[in-house]
Each structure stands twice: as structure tokens, then as C-alpha cells.
C-alpha positions as CSV (number, residue, x, y, z in Angstrom):
1,M,62.7,77.2,-37.2
2,L,59.6,76.8,-35.0
3,M,57.1,79.5,-35.4
4,M,54.9,80.3,-32.3
5,Q,51.3,81.4,-32.9
6,T,50.4,84.6,-31.0
7,K,47.0,86.0,-30.3
8,R,47.6,88.5,-33.1
9,D,48.0,85.7,-35.6
10,K,44.7,84.1,-34.8
11,L,41.9,84.4,-37.3
12,I,38.8,86.2,-36.1
13,Y,36.4,84.1,-38.2
14,E,38.3,80.8,-38.3
15,G,35.4,78.7,-39.5
16,L,34.3,81.1,-42.2
17,T,37.9,81.6,-43.3
18,Y,38.2,77.8,-43.7
19,K,35.0,77.7,-45.8
20,L,36.1,80.6,-48.0
21,R,39.5,79.1,-48.7
22,G,37.8,75.8,-49.7
23,I,35.5,77.7,-52.1
24,L,38.4,79.6,-53.7
25,F,40.4,76.4,-54.0
26,E,37.4,74.6,-55.6
27,A,36.7,77.4,-58.0
28,S,40.4,77.4,-59.1
29,K,40.4,73.7,-59.5
30,E,37.2,73.8,-61.5
31,L,38.3,76.5,-63.9
32,G,42.0,76.0,-64.1
33,I,44.2,78.9,-65.3
34,Y,43.7,81.6,-68.0
35,R,40.1,82.4,-67.2
36,S,38.6,85.8,-66.9
37,E,37.9,87.5,-63.6
38,K,34.2,87.4,-64.3
39,Q,34.3,83.6,-64.8
40,Y,36.0,83.1,-61.5
41,C,33.5,85.4,-59.8
42,D,30.6,83.6,-61.3
43,V,31.8,80.2,-60.0
44,I,32.6,81.7,-56.6
45,E,29.2,83.2,-56.4
46,K,27.6,79.9,-57.3
47,L,29.5,78.1,-54.6
48,L,28.7,80.8,-52.0
49,K,25.0,80.4,-52.8
50,E,25.2,76.6,-52.6
51,R,26.7,76.8,-49.1
52,G,24.3,79.5,-47.9
53,I,27.1,82.0,-47.2
54,P,25.8,85.6,-47.5
55,Y,27.8,88.0,-49.7
56,E,27.7,91.2,-51.8
57,R,29.2,91.0,-55.2
58,E,31.3,93.8,-56.5
59,K,30.2,96.4,-54.0
60,R,31.1,99.9,-55.0
61,L,33.5,101.7,-52.7
62,P,34.2,105.4,-52.5
63,P,37.5,106.5,-54.1
64,S,40.4,106.2,-51.6
65,F,42.6,108.6,-53.6
66,E,42.4,111.8,-55.5
């Protein structure tokens, strides 16, 4: 089955999305499985810094439920 790409399917930040996917893949490859969330976050943060991509780590959000 051939899937047609629509305007709705396009990524808004295609270049940034490509870079972030690469970072996530690299972190996963570096750490493997069965690591803590903090360990993954530490590696992802390191890779974001190395590539000069601005970010906020673990930003607090207001509760979205009662």
C-alpha cells in the first residue's frame, strides 16, 4: 500500500527533528537497555550541549488534572 504524504504529515521543524532523533538513537546505543531514566537524561543532555541545541531539563508544568 502506497502512503501519500499530506501537508498535515509534514514536520514543522524537520531539521531539528532529524537532529533530535539522532541524539536519542545515539544515547540508546551508548547506554543499551536497563538503565535509569536519569542516566538516559544525562547522556541526552551531554549530546544536546555538544551540538549546541538549547533545551530546558525537566521543566515543571502545572498539574493538568485534579
